[in-house]
N, C-alpha and C positions, 0 to 999 in steps of 0.2 A: 386557751387557742385562740380565740375569736378577739377577748383584749387585747393577749399579743401584738393579734396580725392589725389592731386597730393605730395600736399606737407605735407601730416602725411605718405606718401610710404615713402618721402627723409625722411623725422624723425625717421621711425620706420624699414628701409626697414634693414634688419640685425643687429640690435638693436644698440649697440656703439659702432662698427666699423667700424674704420678708412674710411674715405669721400672716398680715392683713394680703396680702398679695396670693396667697394659698387660701385664702377665705374667699376672696372676688372673684378665683375661680370655680372656687367649687359651685358659689350662689351662682356665676355664669352656669353650668351646668342641670343646675337644681332646675331652673328659672327657664331656661329654654324648650323643654316640651312642654309646661302648662302653656309659655306662648305659640307655642306649634300650634296645641289643640284649638286656643281661640281663632288664632290667624295666619298660617305658613306664609306671607308677605311682610307681616307684620315680625313675626319671629325671625326671617330673614336677612334683615334689617338692621336686629339688635345684632343675630350674630357678624353679620358686618362689622356693627362699627364695638362688637365684642373683640373680633383678632384686633382689629387697629388700634385697642389697650393694647395687650401683647404685643404690641409690635411699639407702643412706646414705653414700655417697661424693658426694652430689651436688655439694659441695664442692668435688672435685678434677676433677670431670667432669657434665656436664650429663648428667642417665641416659637420656636421648635416645639417644643413639650406643651405648654398651657394652646399655642396654635395646632398643636396637632391634634389636643382633645377636643379641640370646637370642633374639626375638622370632620374626627372619628363618631362625634357627637348630632352633629346634620347629615351624615352619612346615613346612621343605625334608625335620623325620627325620618326619610324619607326627602327633605331638602332638594338633594344631589344622592348619587346611584354612582358608583366605582366606574362606572364606567363612561360614565359624563368626566370624571375626574381622569381618565384616563384619555379621554380625547380632548383634553387641553391640556395634556401632560404634551402629546404623540404631536399636538400643534404646534405647539412648542418646544419642541425637542429640539432644536437649532441653536435654542438660550441654555435647553440642560448642556449639551456637546460641550458648547463653548463654556460655561463654569468649570467643569470637570476636566478639562484641560488647558482652555488658554489661561487659565488662574496659575494652575500646576504649570506651565513653558515659561509666564513672566518671575514664577521661586526660582527658575534656572539661571535668570539674565540676571537677578538680583545682585553679583557683587560690578557689573557692568553701570547698572543703573544708578548705583549709590557714588561709586565713580566720578560720575558721567554731573549727575545733579549735586554732590557735592563741593564740584566745580565751579557752579553756575550759582546756586546759594553761598557762599562764599564770595563768588566774585559781581557779584549783584549787592549791592547794599543797599540800597533803595527798596523797603516793604512795597512801595506803592507799583515799582517798576518790574519788582518779581512776582509780587500775585496777578498782575497786567499778565504778564509770561506766562503762567499756569493759566489764568481762564482763556487764552488766546488758540494756546497751545493745545490744550484741551481741545477747543474748539475745534480748531483746525483738523486732530487727528480724527478727534470722534464724527466729522464729516466725511471722510471716508475710511475709517477703518470701524471702530464699534463703542459705543458708550461705554461698557464693563470692563472689555482691555484697556482700556487709559486709565477706568479706576482702578483698577489692577494694577500697574504703572504708582500712580501716583500712591498705592495705599503702601505697594512697597520699597519707596522712596522713605517717608513717612515713619512706617515699621523702625528703617536702616538710622535714619537718624536720629532718632527716638533712644533706639536701645544702644547708639553711641554714648550718647551724655546721660542715660542712665547709667551705663557702667562705673561712669565716671561719680556720678556722683552716690554711689554707692560704696566707695572705695576701690572699685578693682577696677582692670588695665582692660585696653584693647581686643586683647585676644582672648576674653574671656566669652565666655560660654553664649550662645545667641538667647538665651536665657532673660527676660527684658527684668524681672523680679520681684520684688513686692516695692510698695512706700515706705515698710518701715524700715528697707534696707537703708534709705536715702539718709545721708550727712543733713542733718537741719541745717546747716550752710546754705546746702545746695537745694534745698524744700522750695523756695522762694523761684529758683531761676528756673526751676522745673515745672512748674506752674506756667510762669511765664514762657517758656518754652513751647509746655502743654497748646497755650494760647495760641503763640503762634504757627504751630502745627496746623490747630483747629480750621483759622481763620486762610488758611493755605490748600488745606482738603473741599475746604466748600466753596473758595475759588472754582479749584478745579471742577466741580463735580458742577456745579452751574453750565462751565463752559461746557462742559459735555454736552449740557441740553442744548447751547445756546450754539453748537455747531450741529447736531446731530438733527432737528428738525430743517436744516438746510439742502438735505440729499435723500435718493430714495433706498440710500445704504446706512444713513443715519443713526435709523430705531425701527424694528424690525415691522411696528406698522407701517411707515415708510414703504416698506415694501409692497407692503402685500398693498395697498391703495394706491403705487405705481402699477401692478399687473392688472390692477381693478382698471385703473383711469386709461392702462395701453399709452403708457408715460415711461421715456427713454430717462436716461440720466441728467444731461444735460437741460427737457422740456421738464422736465423734475424739480430743476435748480427753478428755473426762471418761473414755474408758478407759484413756488413760495416762495421767490424771493422781493415781492414787496412786503412783505410780511418780514418773513426772518431777517436782508439786512437792514433793518432798521432795528428790529429786536436785541441782534448783532448789535452796534454800534453804545446802543443806550445800554443794556449787557454791560460792555465794555466800560462805561462810564459810570456806569452802577459800583463796580469793580474799583474803581480808583475813589471816587468821592469815600465810599464804605468807608475803603483805608485811611484818605485824607481829614477823615471825621472821627475816627475811631469809635462808630459805633453799632450795637447790632452784633459788638462782640468779635469786631475785624478792629483793626490798626495795634498790636500788638507787634512790637519791632521784636529781631534776634537780639535777646541781651547780650552783652560783651562777653561774660565768662560761660556763655555756651559755645561763642564765636571761639571763643581761643580752645574752650573742646574740641568745636570742629576742626581747627584749623592744628591744632596740635594731633589729632588723629590722621586726618589728612597728610600728612610730615611725617609724621610715624609709617605712616602704612605707605607710602610713596617709596622712603630709606628703605623700610625693611622690605616692598615686594619683589620676587623671585622673579627672577627669566619663565616661569610657568605659571606664575599668579599674571601676570603681564600677556602671555598667550591665552589663559582662560578670559582674561576682558575683553580680546582683540576677537576667540572665535565668537563670545556673547555678542557683542557687536555685529558680524560679520548676520548670523544670526537674527538679531534684531532686526536689521535689514530685509535678510528675503524674508518674515515676517510683516513688514510694514507694505512690500512690496507683493506680497500672497493674496494680503487681506486690500491693498489700494485698487487689484488689478482683478477681484473677485474671482484670483484660481479657485477658489474652495469656501465650502462656510465654516466661518473664523474659530467654529471648534474645531474642525478637520485640522487646523490650520498650526491650532494651540497642540496638537496629538504634534506634527511635523517637527513644533519650535522643543516640543519632550525632544524627540528622538536623537534630532540636530546636537542641541545641547546637552544632550546628557554624554550621546556616541563620541562626538568627540574630544569632549574634555576629560574623557574617561569615568562617571559616574555610572555606574554599574551595577551597586551592591542596591538589596531590594528597599534592604532598611533606609537608604539613602532617597530612593526616589518616594518611598514613601511620605517623607513628610512634605513632598511640594504640591499634597492632595489632603492634606489637614484644613485647609481652610474654606475650601469652596463645596467641599462634598454638604459639610451641614448645612450650608444656602443653599446648598442645591438640594437639601432635601425640603427647608422647611418652603422654597418657592413652589414645591411639589405639593406640600397644604396650603401654599395659596393660591393653586393654582382647583382644587378642591370647593374652596370658599368664592372661588372664578363662575367657578358649574353652580352652586347655587345661587352667584345673583343672574347666573343663564337660566339656569333652571324656573326658576318662581319670577321671571321678567320684571326684575327691581329696576330696568331703569327705561323701563316701556313706556309708563307714564309722560315719562322726560321730553322720551323721540315725540313720546304722541301730542305735547304738547308744545313744541318745538318744528313740527310741520304743520299747526294753523298758522303759522305765521306764511310770509315769502318776502321773499326780495332781501335787502340789504337785513332788514330788522333779522332775517330769519335766518342766515349764515352768520350775525355777530350771536342770533343767539344758539347757537352749532356750536360756536367757539366758547360760548360761556357754559353754555351746561356741559361740552367736553370736557374741559378743562375742570369744572368742577366735579364729575364723576371721576376722574381721574386721581384727582386729587383722595381720597378714600377709596378705590381700589386698584386698577392700573391701567396705564393707558393704552395697554397695546390691545387687552379686554378691551377698554371702553374704545377703542379705533375702526376694530373687527365687527363687535357690533355695529357702529353707527354708518361705516363705509357700504356693508351688507343690506341694510336697511334703504340705506338711500341709492345703490343700484336697483332696488326692485324694485323702487317707485318712477328711477331715471327710466327703468326697461317698460315699464307698465302704460308710459308714455306721459306722466306727468310732469313730467322734468323738459328743458330743454339742458343742450349741452353745454349752456353757459353757465347755467344756472346749476348743473351739475360738478362743474367744473367747481364754479363758486363754492359749494358745498364740501371739497376734495379738499383743497384749499382750507376750507372754514374750523375741517378735521382732522385733520394732519398738526395745523398751527395750537389746536385748541388741545387737541391730548400732548404736545410737545415743553409747551411753555407755561400755561399756571399747572399744571402735575410738578412745580418743582418746587410745591406748598411740602408737600411734605413729605418723606420718606419711602412712603407703599405707593408716590404718586412713577417714582420712576425707578428702574433693578437697578440701574447703577450707586442711586441714593439708598436704597433697601440694604444695596452690598456693601455701603459703607457703616452705613449703621451698624450692621451684624457684622462686620470685619474685628479680627482680631486688635486691630489698632482703637475702634471705638473708644473701649473701657479703658486703655492708655492715655489718651489725649481729653476722657470724658464728655466725648460725642455722644448727647442723651439725644433720642424722637425729639424731646423739647425744645433742647439746644437746635437741633438742625433747624426745626419751622420755624423760629424769632431767628435764627443768621438769612435762612433760605427768602423770608418774609419783605424786606426788600427789595430783593432782588425778584420775588413772584410780583409783586405791588407795580414797578415800573417795567419788567418784562410783557407784563398781560396787559397790562393798560397800552404801551407799544402796541399792542401784534391787533390790541382791537381797534385801537384809532387808527390804523395802516391799513384794517383789513377791510373798515369802513369807507374814508379818505381815500384810498389808492388801490381799490380791489375794482 
């Protein structure tokens, strides 16, 4: 019986992931208790690095299972408590709502999005201009909407494009199932074109993802931590923008220039153009869909366009939490287009709910960071300095910690600490303002370096699109590297010389 159970565990543990990966996770789980006995602080840091490893191996095994095992072990060891995890989840409840409902809402706008972006993709032949459009549009939308919402849109569009070409490469017609199929179904003649198309989509996705960071830093609604900082500082929308402008605007310009240069020189995985055969397929798809489109299908696209305008207006005017707006989108888009069967609704939630579960697991790791005070030494070291040096160190420390943790958590910890110091009378109002700017820009700009730095990046990494276009953790880090360097240095120089 015991032998059979052991064989079953070996066969089924972490599914079809490689044996070396399974053994690595087992080693992590075995080593952590011994580290905890030696030093809980060290065990906490090792656990964080182990969790990052599970994210890096997302294409081998979805991070929820190995990361979840690490989170359970952390709770059992006492590195954090279930109450702490609940507290982190409650603190980030708006983000959970956003993922549950907004991503599903975008799913019900997919026909309109695919129609619109197909026209753009086929109409703009310059890859440099197209990349700039993706980055700049994502930046503008993220400044007023939400980075996760914008990321969900571009993922939906990319999945649509990929599905269209993969059907043709697999010898199917355009009206075949939405299933993207397997690579072994792809005709040998199309395989090279498919790989090129993947590289093309990867570059657009990364330009768009970085664009969400470029816009997210500028306004109080761009990222969740921005709103928290604005509340602590008592800054209104315009004041927040002006406080950040001397850093956010130069970073925006440099970020867009970096986009153009990467496409021009074709380095770090960029520069791949839309192949002529793929363009032919997409044009044929567009022509066939246009010719066959019925009045009912045209009405569906029109209704979705109206709902999209309602979405933008509701988010832009901040009429409700983004998650609640997402629920509104679901209700309007389904009710007005007659999508009333439960099984048709269920598909919309398949993409976001695994990531929502992963995010709660991530909150457990954040609880460990908080409970063990893993960032405290860095905070104390930075506070030993003053003036511009202190602000610059805050910017860099926040950036580095956001790369390995979560920018919302890092900003929360730092702004809370600084607010307490200010209330004690140890800081002037000018110093307090400067440090708040450093915290906001530090957590938003350098954090593009890794997928775990920003929720939108992590969502892209763990989405159904990532394995389709071969976008791994390591590849994301490499493709984000030039942006990280140029944007981070620009932000630091602007803080030092223009602050």
